[in-house]
DOMARSE-644339 format. One record per residue (C-alpha): x, y, z; residue number from 1; residue in one letter. Coordinates in steps of 0.2 Angstrom, whole numbers. Example, Ala and Ser with C-alpha at 12.3 -4.5 7.8 and 13.67 -1.06 7.14 Angstrom:
<drenpas>
(drenpa (62 -22 39) 1 'A')
(drenpa (68 -5 36) 2 'S')
</drenpas>
This chain:
<drenpas>
(drenpa (-21 35 161) 1 'X')
(drenpa (-19 51 151) 2 'X')
(drenpa (-17 41 135) 3 'X')
(drenpa (-33 33 139) 4 'X')
(drenpa (-42 47 144) 5 'X')
(drenpa (-37 56 126) 6 'X')
(drenpa (-46 41 116) 7 'X')
(drenpa (-59 43 127) 8 'X')
(drenpa (-61 62 124) 9 'X')
(drenpa (-58 60 106) 10 'X')
(drenpa (-72 46 104) 11 'X')
(drenpa (-84 57 112) 12 'X')
(drenpa (-79 72 102) 13 'X')
(drenpa (-82 62 86) 14 'X')
(drenpa (-99 56 92) 15 'X')
(drenpa (-105 75 93) 16 'X')
(drenpa (-97 79 76) 17 'X')
(drenpa (-107 79 60) 18 'X')
(drenpa (-102 64 51) 19 'X')
(drenpa (-92 68 35) 20 'X')
(drenpa (-99 68 18) 21 'X')
(drenpa (-101 51 10) 22 'X')
(drenpa (-92 48 -8) 23 'X')
(drenpa (-103 32 -9) 24 'X')
(drenpa (-116 23 0) 25 'X')
(drenpa (-113 14 16) 26 'X')
(drenpa (-105 -5 13) 27 'X')
(drenpa (-105 -21 23) 28 'X')
(drenpa (-88 -21 32) 29 'X')
(drenpa (-77 -35 26) 30 'X')
(drenpa (-66 -36 42) 31 'X')
(drenpa (-56 -50 36) 32 'X')
(drenpa (-48 -40 23) 33 'X')
(drenpa (-44 -26 35) 34 'X')
(drenpa (-35 -40 46) 35 'X')
(drenpa (-25 -46 30) 36 'X')
(drenpa (-19 -29 25) 37 'X')
(drenpa (-9 -30 42) 38 'X')
(drenpa (-2 -47 39) 39 'X')
(drenpa (4 -41 22) 40 'X')
(drenpa (11 -25 30) 41 'X')
(drenpa (21 -36 43) 42 'X')
(drenpa (27 -48 29) 43 'X')
(drenpa (34 -33 20) 44 'X')
(drenpa (42 -27 36) 45 'X')
(drenpa (50 -44 40) 46 'X')
(drenpa (58 -45 22) 47 'X')
(drenpa (66 -28 25) 48 'X')
(drenpa (71 -31 43) 49 'X')
(drenpa (79 -49 37) 50 'X')
(drenpa (91 -39 23) 51 'X')
(drenpa (94 -24 35) 52 'X')
(drenpa (98 -34 53) 53 'X')
(drenpa (105 -50 45) 54 'X')
(drenpa (115 -43 30) 55 'X')
(drenpa (126 -58 28) 56 'X')
(drenpa (114 -72 33) 57 'X')
(drenpa (107 -85 23) 58 'X')
(drenpa (92 -80 14) 59 'X')
(drenpa (75 -89 16) 60 'X')
(drenpa (63 -90 0) 61 'X')
(drenpa (48 -86 11) 62 'X')
(drenpa (55 -71 20) 63 'X')
(drenpa (63 -66 1) 64 'X')
(drenpa (46 -66 -7) 65 'X')
(drenpa (40 -53 7) 66 'X')
(drenpa (41 -39 -7) 67 'X')
(drenpa (26 -46 -15) 68 'X')
(drenpa (15 -40 0) 69 'X')
(drenpa (15 -24 -11) 70 'X')
(drenpa (6 -35 -25) 71 'X')
(drenpa (-6 -38 -11) 72 'X')
(drenpa (-10 -22 -9) 73 'X')
(drenpa (-12 -16 -26) 74 'X')
(drenpa (-24 -31 -30) 75 'X')
(drenpa (-33 -28 -13) 76 'X')
(drenpa (-34 -9 -18) 77 'X')
(drenpa (-43 -12 -35) 78 'X')
(drenpa (-56 -26 -26) 79 'X')
(drenpa (-60 -14 -11) 80 'X')
(drenpa (-61 1 -23) 81 'X')
(drenpa (-74 -8 -34) 82 'X')
(drenpa (-83 -16 -19) 83 'X')
(drenpa (-86 4 -11) 84 'X')
(drenpa (-90 12 -28) 85 'X')
(drenpa (-98 -2 -38) 86 'X')
(drenpa (-114 7 -38) 87 'X')
(drenpa (-108 27 -39) 88 'X')
(drenpa (-110 34 -55) 89 'X')
(drenpa (-91 43 -55) 90 'X')
(drenpa (-96 50 -72) 91 'X')
(drenpa (-104 64 -60) 92 'X')
(drenpa (-93 76 -55) 93 'X')
(drenpa (-98 80 -38) 94 'X')
(drenpa (-97 61 -34) 95 'X')
(drenpa (-81 61 -43) 96 'X')
(drenpa (-74 76 -33) 97 'X')
(drenpa (-79 68 -16) 98 'X')
(drenpa (-72 51 -22) 99 'X')
(drenpa (-56 60 -24) 100 'X')
(drenpa (-56 70 -9) 101 'X')
(drenpa (-58 53 1) 102 'X')
(drenpa (-43 46 -6) 103 'X')
(drenpa (-33 61 -3) 104 'X')
(drenpa (-40 62 15) 105 'X')
(drenpa (-37 43 17) 106 'X')
(drenpa (-17 44 11) 107 'X')
(drenpa (-11 60 11) 108 'X')
(drenpa (-9 64 31) 109 'X')
(drenpa (1 49 36) 110 'X')
(drenpa (11 49 20) 111 'X')
(drenpa (17 67 19) 112 'X')
(drenpa (21 64 40) 113 'X')
(drenpa (30 49 34) 114 'X')
(drenpa (41 59 22) 115 'X')
(drenpa (45 72 34) 116 'X')
(drenpa (50 60 47) 117 'X')
(drenpa (63 53 34) 118 'X')
(drenpa (70 70 29) 119 'X')
(drenpa (86 67 40) 120 'X')
(drenpa (90 50 33) 121 'X')
(drenpa (85 57 17) 122 'X')
(drenpa (98 72 18) 123 'X')
(drenpa (113 61 24) 124 'X')
(drenpa (110 48 9) 125 'X')
(drenpa (109 61 -3) 126 'X')
(drenpa (125 70 3) 127 'X')
(drenpa (136 54 3) 128 'X')
(drenpa (129 47 -14) 129 'X')
(drenpa (138 51 -31) 130 'X')
(drenpa (131 60 -46) 131 'X')
(drenpa (121 57 -57) 132 'X')
(drenpa (111 46 -41) 133 'X')
(drenpa (113 60 -29) 134 'X')
(drenpa (104 75 -40) 135 'X')
(drenpa (89 61 -44) 136 'X')
(drenpa (88 56 -27) 137 'X')
(drenpa (88 74 -22) 138 'X')
(drenpa (73 77 -34) 139 'X')
(drenpa (64 65 -22) 140 'X')
(drenpa (62 80 -11) 141 'X')
(drenpa (50 89 -22) 142 'X')
(drenpa (44 75 -33) 143 'X')
(drenpa (38 64 -16) 144 'X')
(drenpa (26 75 -9) 145 'X')
(drenpa (18 77 -26) 146 'X')
(drenpa (16 58 -27) 147 'X')
(drenpa (27 59 -43) 148 'X')
(drenpa (42 50 -37) 149 'X')
(drenpa (39 32 -42) 150 'X')
(drenpa (40 39 -61) 151 'X')
(drenpa (58 45 -60) 152 'X')
(drenpa (71 30 -56) 153 'X')
(drenpa (83 37 -42) 154 'X')
(drenpa (69 47 -34) 155 'X')
(drenpa (58 34 -32) 156 'X')
(drenpa (65 27 -18) 157 'X')
(drenpa (75 42 -11) 158 'X')
(drenpa (64 49 3) 159 'X')
(drenpa (56 35 14) 160 'X')
(drenpa (58 21 -1) 161 'X')
(drenpa (42 13 5) 162 'X')
(drenpa (33 27 -2) 163 'X')
(drenpa (34 22 -18) 164 'X')
(drenpa (19 12 -19) 165 'X')
(drenpa (8 28 -13) 166 'X')
(drenpa (15 36 -29) 167 'X')
(drenpa (7 22 -38) 168 'X')
(drenpa (-7 20 -30) 169 'X')
(drenpa (-10 39 -34) 170 'X')
(drenpa (-10 35 -52) 171 'X')
(drenpa (-22 21 -50) 172 'X')
(drenpa (-34 32 -41) 173 'X')
(drenpa (-35 43 -54) 174 'X')
(drenpa (-38 30 -66) 175 'X')
(drenpa (-50 20 -57) 176 'X')
(drenpa (-66 32 -63) 177 'X')
(drenpa (-63 27 -80) 178 'X')
(drenpa (-58 8 -78) 179 'X')
(drenpa (-72 3 -65) 180 'X')
(drenpa (-87 3 -78) 181 'X')
(drenpa (-78 -4 -91) 182 'X')
(drenpa (-71 -18 -81) 183 'X')
(drenpa (-89 -22 -72) 184 'X')
(drenpa (-96 -23 -88) 185 'X')
(drenpa (-83 -35 -96) 186 'X')
(drenpa (-72 -43 -83) 187 'X')
(drenpa (-66 -57 -94) 188 'X')
(drenpa (-61 -47 -108) 189 'X')
(drenpa (-51 -35 -95) 190 'X')
(drenpa (-43 -50 -87) 191 'X')
(drenpa (-36 -55 -103) 192 'X')
(drenpa (-31 -38 -106) 193 'X')
(drenpa (-22 -37 -90) 194 'X')
(drenpa (-13 -54 -90) 195 'X')
(drenpa (-8 -49 -108) 196 'X')
(drenpa (-1 -31 -104) 197 'X')
(drenpa (8 -39 -88) 198 'X')
(drenpa (16 -53 -98) 199 'X')
(drenpa (23 -39 -112) 200 'X')
(drenpa (29 -29 -97) 201 'X')
(drenpa (39 -43 -88) 202 'X')
(drenpa (46 -49 -105) 203 'X')
(drenpa (50 -30 -107) 204 'X')
(drenpa (58 -29 -90) 205 'X')
(drenpa (68 -46 -91) 206 'X')
(drenpa (76 -44 -108) 207 'X')
(drenpa (81 -26 -101) 208 'X')
(drenpa (87 -35 -85) 209 'X')
(drenpa (97 -48 -93) 210 'X')
(drenpa (104 -37 -106) 211 'X')
(drenpa (111 -23 -94) 212 'X')
(drenpa (112 -32 -77) 213 'X')
(drenpa (117 -51 -80) 214 'X')
(drenpa (120 -61 -65) 215 'X')
(drenpa (113 -46 -54) 216 'X')
(drenpa (99 -48 -41) 217 'X')
(drenpa (84 -37 -46) 218 'X')
(drenpa (79 -36 -28) 219 'X')
(drenpa (98 -32 -22) 220 'X')
(drenpa (105 -22 -36) 221 'X')
(drenpa (118 -12 -28) 222 'X')
(drenpa (134 -24 -34) 223 'X')
(drenpa (129 -18 -51) 224 'X')
(drenpa (132 0 -47) 225 'X')
(drenpa (121 15 -52) 226 'X')
(drenpa (116 9 -70) 227 'X')
(drenpa (109 -8 -62) 228 'X')
(drenpa (100 3 -47) 229 'X')
(drenpa (91 15 -60) 230 'X')
(drenpa (87 -1 -70) 231 'X')
(drenpa (80 -9 -56) 232 'X')
(drenpa (69 5 -49) 233 'X')
(drenpa (63 8 -67) 234 'X')
(drenpa (58 -9 -68) 235 'X')
(drenpa (49 -12 -51) 236 'X')
(drenpa (44 5 -46) 237 'X')
(drenpa (35 13 -63) 238 'X')
(drenpa (17 15 -60) 239 'X')
(drenpa (12 10 -78) 240 'X')
(drenpa (21 -8 -76) 241 'X')
(drenpa (11 -11 -59) 242 'X')
(drenpa (-5 -7 -67) 243 'X')
(drenpa (-11 -24 -72) 244 'X')
(drenpa (-9 -28 -53) 245 'X')
(drenpa (-22 -16 -50) 246 'X')
(drenpa (-34 -22 -64) 247 'X')
(drenpa (-36 -39 -58) 248 'X')
(drenpa (-41 -33 -41) 249 'X')
(drenpa (-55 -24 -51) 250 'X')
(drenpa (-59 -39 -59) 251 'X')
(drenpa (-58 -51 -45) 252 'X')
(drenpa (-72 -41 -39) 253 'X')
(drenpa (-81 -41 -53) 254 'X')
(drenpa (-80 -61 -54) 255 'X')
(drenpa (-84 -62 -35) 256 'X')
(drenpa (-98 -51 -37) 257 'X')
(drenpa (-104 -62 -50) 258 'X')
(drenpa (-102 -78 -40) 259 'X')
(drenpa (-113 -71 -28) 260 'X')
(drenpa (-134 -69 -28) 261 'X')
(drenpa (-138 -50 -28) 262 'X')
(drenpa (-150 -45 -14) 263 'X')
(drenpa (-153 -26 -22) 264 'X')
(drenpa (-146 -15 -36) 265 'X')
(drenpa (-135 -8 -24) 266 'X')
(drenpa (-131 -23 -9) 267 'X')
(drenpa (-121 -39 -13) 268 'X')
(drenpa (-130 -53 -2) 269 'X')
(drenpa (-120 -62 9) 270 'X')
(drenpa (-123 -81 10) 271 'X')
(drenpa (-113 -94 20) 272 'X')
(drenpa (-95 -92 20) 273 'X')
(drenpa (-86 -102 6) 274 'X')
(drenpa (-69 -96 12) 275 'X')
(drenpa (-60 -114 13) 276 'X')
(drenpa (-58 -118 -5) 277 'X')
(drenpa (-50 -101 -7) 278 'X')
(drenpa (-39 -103 7) 279 'X')
(drenpa (-33 -120 0) 280 'X')
(drenpa (-30 -112 -16) 281 'X')
(drenpa (-21 -98 -9) 282 'X')
(drenpa (-9 -110 1) 283 'X')
(drenpa (-6 -120 -14) 284 'X')
(drenpa (-1 -106 -23) 285 'X')
(drenpa (11 -99 -10) 286 'X')
(drenpa (20 -116 -11) 287 'X')
(drenpa (21 -115 -29) 288 'X')
(drenpa (29 -98 -28) 289 'X')
(drenpa (42 -103 -16) 290 'X')
(drenpa (46 -117 -26) 291 'X')
(drenpa (49 -109 -42) 292 'X')
(drenpa (55 -92 -36) 293 'X')
(drenpa (75 -97 -39) 294 'X')
(drenpa (71 -101 -58) 295 'X')
(drenpa (59 -86 -61) 296 'X')
(drenpa (65 -69 -69) 297 'X')
(drenpa (64 -57 -57) 298 'X')
(drenpa (53 -45 -66) 299 'X')
(drenpa (39 -57 -67) 300 'X')
(drenpa (40 -64 -48) 301 'X')
(drenpa (42 -45 -42) 302 'X')
(drenpa (29 -37 -53) 303 'X')
(drenpa (12 -47 -51) 304 'X')
(drenpa (15 -67 -51) 305 'X')
(drenpa (12 -68 -33) 306 'X')
(drenpa (-7 -63 -38) 307 'X')
(drenpa (-10 -81 -41) 308 'X')
(drenpa (-8 -83 -22) 309 'X')
(drenpa (-15 -65 -17) 310 'X')
(drenpa (-30 -66 -26) 311 'X')
(drenpa (-39 -81 -19) 312 'X')
(drenpa (-32 -76 -1) 313 'X')
(drenpa (-43 -59 -4) 314 'X')
(drenpa (-58 -70 -10) 315 'X')
(drenpa (-56 -80 6) 316 'X')
(drenpa (-55 -63 17) 317 'X')
(drenpa (-71 -57 7) 318 'X')
(drenpa (-81 -72 13) 319 'X')
(drenpa (-76 -74 31) 320 'X')
(drenpa (-87 -66 44) 321 'X')
(drenpa (-80 -74 60) 322 'X')
(drenpa (-65 -82 66) 323 'X')
(drenpa (-46 -74 72) 324 'X')
(drenpa (-46 -62 55) 325 'X')
(drenpa (-61 -54 62) 326 'X')
(drenpa (-56 -52 79) 327 'X')
(drenpa (-56 -34 86) 328 'X')
(drenpa (-37 -36 90) 329 'X')
(drenpa (-34 -40 71) 330 'X')
(drenpa (-45 -29 64) 331 'X')
(drenpa (-36 -13 73) 332 'X')
(drenpa (-20 -19 68) 333 'X')
(drenpa (-27 -20 50) 334 'X')
(drenpa (-32 -1 52) 335 'X')
(drenpa (-14 4 58) 336 'X')
(drenpa (-7 -6 44) 337 'X')
(drenpa (-6 8 32) 338 'X')
(drenpa (4 19 45) 339 'X')
(drenpa (15 3 48) 340 'X')
(drenpa (21 2 31) 341 'X')
(drenpa (25 20 28) 342 'X')
(drenpa (34 20 46) 343 'X')
(drenpa (43 2 47) 344 'X')
(drenpa (58 11 37) 345 'X')
(drenpa (59 28 48) 346 'X')
(drenpa (59 16 62) 347 'X')
(drenpa (74 6 57) 348 'X')
(drenpa (84 20 53) 349 'X')
(drenpa (80 28 70) 350 'X')
(drenpa (85 12 79) 351 'X')
(drenpa (101 9 66) 352 'X')
(drenpa (107 28 72) 353 'X')
(drenpa (106 25 89) 354 'X')
(drenpa (115 8 88) 355 'X')
(drenpa (129 17 78) 356 'X')
(drenpa (128 33 92) 357 'X')
(drenpa (131 18 106) 358 'X')
(drenpa (144 9 94) 359 'X')
(drenpa (135 -6 89) 360 'X')
(drenpa (129 -9 108) 361 'X')
(drenpa (112 -15 100) 362 'X')
(drenpa (116 -26 86) 363 'X')
(drenpa (133 -31 96) 364 'X')
(drenpa (123 -41 109) 365 'X')
(drenpa (111 -48 97) 366 'X')
(drenpa (103 -43 79) 367 'X')
(drenpa (86 -48 87) 368 'X')
(drenpa (86 -35 100) 369 'X')
(drenpa (88 -23 84) 370 'X')
(drenpa (73 -32 76) 371 'X')
(drenpa (63 -33 91) 372 'X')
(drenpa (67 -12 96) 373 'X')
(drenpa (62 -8 77) 374 'X')
(drenpa (46 -17 77) 375 'X')
(drenpa (41 -12 93) 376 'X')
(drenpa (44 6 89) 377 'X')
(drenpa (36 3 72) 378 'X')
(drenpa (20 -3 80) 379 'X')
(drenpa (19 9 92) 380 'X')
(drenpa (22 24 79) 381 'X')
(drenpa (9 17 68) 382 'X')
(drenpa (-6 16 82) 383 'X')
(drenpa (-1 35 88) 384 'X')
(drenpa (-2 41 69) 385 'X')
(drenpa (-17 32 65) 386 'X')
(drenpa (-25 38 82) 387 'X')
(drenpa (-19 56 82) 388 'X')
(drenpa (-14 60 64) 389 'X')
(drenpa (-21 48 51) 390 'X')
(drenpa (-40 47 57) 391 'X')
(drenpa (-41 66 64) 392 'X')
(drenpa (-34 74 48) 393 'X')
(drenpa (-46 62 36) 394 'X')
(drenpa (-61 68 46) 395 'X')
(drenpa (-56 85 45) 396 'X')
(drenpa (-53 85 28) 397 'X')
(drenpa (-69 77 23) 398 'X')
(drenpa (-79 89 33) 399 'X')
(drenpa (-71 104 26) 400 'X')
(drenpa (-62 111 42) 401 'X')
(drenpa (-47 113 31) 402 'X')
(drenpa (-55 122 18) 403 'X')
(drenpa (-57 142 18) 404 'X')
(drenpa (-75 150 17) 405 'X')
(drenpa (-83 152 1) 406 'X')
(drenpa (-93 167 -4) 407 'X')
(drenpa (-111 166 -9) 408 'X')
(drenpa (-116 179 -21) 409 'X')
(drenpa (-121 194 -14) 410 'X')
(drenpa (-105 194 -1) 411 'X')
(drenpa (-112 182 12) 412 'X')
(drenpa (-99 170 19) 413 'X')
(drenpa (-104 150 17) 414 'X')
(drenpa (-93 136 25) 415 'X')
(drenpa (-87 127 9) 416 'X')
(drenpa (-90 109 14) 417 'X')
(drenpa (-93 95 3) 418 'X')
(drenpa (-112 87 8) 419 'X')
</drenpas>
């Protein structure tokens, strides 16, 4: 009852608070896309837990492709940002400042908490590693809170490995005000540019990998030694190499917008759903990816090829207005998906540490018991962090309650809020 009462108290408090300043005009919700965020985050969780809890088990290709859930997030990020800000002139300094604050408030509280939770296992991992990997990993303690760790192989995966993608997203957020108007004006040209850039990056990564780590898995490079680990992180996590996926999301929105009748300059009309063809295309592309994965170079599949399945799925989600994907339970899971993505690795580390303290009593009974406990812990932590950290901190940042008072000319103190 105490938990439910706390939720009611928070809801009542928020109704009486002044709404946060907006960086954009209100947009029509796309609930199915929110739900799909959860499915993608859970796909990444399944990919990691399969490797962690069943290290010697056979690998299923459909599960192995769980890492491509991050490509979904990068493409979706471009699509949703373009959907949200397509009518906003981000050349205006005030609007651009609001946009950047909104992005910071959205990701940083949960991101920073996930780093703090991961510190004990980070320290243990650094201590047992050998130079030069030890020093590169240790640099993550400084680089990760600044969102810079994805740029440095060794640091990228050191402090809560999943957080590397947040470092990449921060890079995308900085480029977005420059890219959006260009892509909206010439989407086809930028689609071709993104495809060409992706092909060059993928070819370059493949040549490097085949030259310096032949026969080693890009997904599990540890058998290849330190050099293979660092090269794999450079190929998989470097923000510049993932930029085509974000541009693809911007282009996808521009094309989706052109396919739909426009109700006004600032509102996209929502006609009858056309989701079924997109769902069919996504399913067909997914089957093709599973079939060809064993024959495709790792850098191509890891860094964006799966967009051929994710893109039509995003278009389908943008069209859906009802059904299971728009149901309240799945939408709530979608809202906690960011926290789930960030916390599923610390949750695994906690269960693994408990298992060791109990001399293998958990995984010794059944690896599935470990999977169940880690998954339950991940979901519980994600819900709590979303309700009591992520959302309250976001609203506080947007309302300026974490900012010092500003002095008006003449000495009077004024609240420094973004209006």
